Each structure stands twice: as C-alpha cells, then as structure tokens.
N, C-alpha and C positions, 0 to 999 in steps of 0.2 A: 293527320296529326290531330290528336285530341287536345282539348283545352282543359281547364280546371272546372270543378264544380264549385259554385259559390252559393251563398244563401243571402237573401235580402228580404226585408219586410216590404209588404205591398204598399206601405205608406211612404216609402222612400222613393225618390225620383229615379226613373230609369236612366241608365247611362250606357254609352257605347261599349264600355268595358264589360258590361253584363253578358254580352254575346247573345245567345238564345235564352229567352226568359220563359220559364215554365211555372205556371201556377200549380202549387201542390196542396191546395185546400179544396175540400168538397164544396164549401159555400163561397160565393163571391165576396171579396173583402168589402165591408160596409164603407160607403162613401168614396170609393175609388171608381172612376169611370173606366170604361174599356179602352178609351183612347189613352188615358194617363197610365194605365197598366202596361201598355206596349208589350203584350204577351205574344209568344210564338206558339204556345201550346197550353191547354188547360188539362192537366193529367188527373182528372177526377178518380179514375180507377186505381191510381197509385196512392190514394189517400185512405185514411181509416174510414170504415163504413159509418153511416150515421149513428148506428147503435153504439159502436165502439167510441166514436167521438164524444157522444153524450155521456158514456160511461166514464171516460177520462175526466170530464169536467166535474163529475161527482166523486171521483176517487183519486184526486191529485197525489195523495200519499201512497198510492199503489202503482207508481210508474213502472216498476219492474214487471208487474202483471200486465200492464198495458203493452209493454214492449213484446212480451210473448204472444199476446193476442194479435197484435198488429203484424208481427212476423208471420203468424199462421195465415192471416188474411192475404199477405203479400205472396203466398204460395199459390193462390188461385190463378186460373187461366187468364181472366181479364186483367188482373193485377200484373201478371208476368208480361202480358202484351204491352201494358202501359210502361213498365220498367224498360222493356226493349225499345220502345219509342223514344224514351228519354236518353237511353244509352246510344241510340243511333244518332241523335243530335250531338251528343257529347263526343262521338267519334271524330267529328269534324269541327266542333266549336266549343268555346267556353259555354257552360250552361249555368244559369243562375236560377236556383229554386226560389220561387217567390211565395211568401206566406204572410198571412195576417196574424199569426200567432204572436201574442205579447211576449211570452217567454219561450223563445225558439229552442233553447237548450233542453227544456222539459216538454217538448212537443213531439209530434211524430217525425219531424224533419231529421233529427240525428239518426233515427232508425232507417228512414228512407235513404239517406246518404250512404249509410253503411251497406245497405243492400245493393244500391247502385254500384258502389265501388267493388263489392264482392263479385259481381257478375261480369266484370271486365277482364 
C-alpha cells in the first residue's frame, strides 16, 4: 500500500506523519543539522544539476525553460535510478520531499513531483 507524496520545507520540524523524508536539494540546507533533518534519503541525483540550479537563480522569469531543461536532465540514467529509489519508498510509505526552496511552487519540486507520479 503506497502513501502520499508530501512536500515540506527543511526548516519545518519533522513529524511522524511525514513518513519517509527525502531531501531533494543538491545543497544541504543552511543551518539545519543532520539530526534535525531526520532524513531517510538524500536524493541528489533527482535534483537539478549545479549548472541548471544556478541558471534558474539568474532566470526566474524563464521558469518554463527551466522545466524543459530539468525534465531533460531527469531522463538521465542516474536521475532515473534516483526516481526509482524514491518510488520504491513510496510503494510502502508516505514520502515527504524536503526542500530548502523559499518558493516551493516556483522551484524544481513541482516538476519532480509530476515525474514521480507519472512513473507509478
């Protein structure tokens, strides 16, 4: 029985209802200890590359272009393996995607969620 996918900021306290907690940022969240994060997985390969991450910060008004570029990256072998690892957790548990993004709706997280759900 699979659970839900949820999204939570890394600065919010972990909760039992989070199920398995997966960090979906390439960089560790500033000011958050590993103990406080209470992560089950750090899925670096499911995140945008450093180059794409930096590109997005300089081109916030081109989110559609970012989505296309990130989706292309998610087709890579390492990225597909990372998505499979998250989906395997989700097959048995609720999975909370943890991010430090300030504006989650305009980050990589919605793209990642869509890809995770499409592959089920």
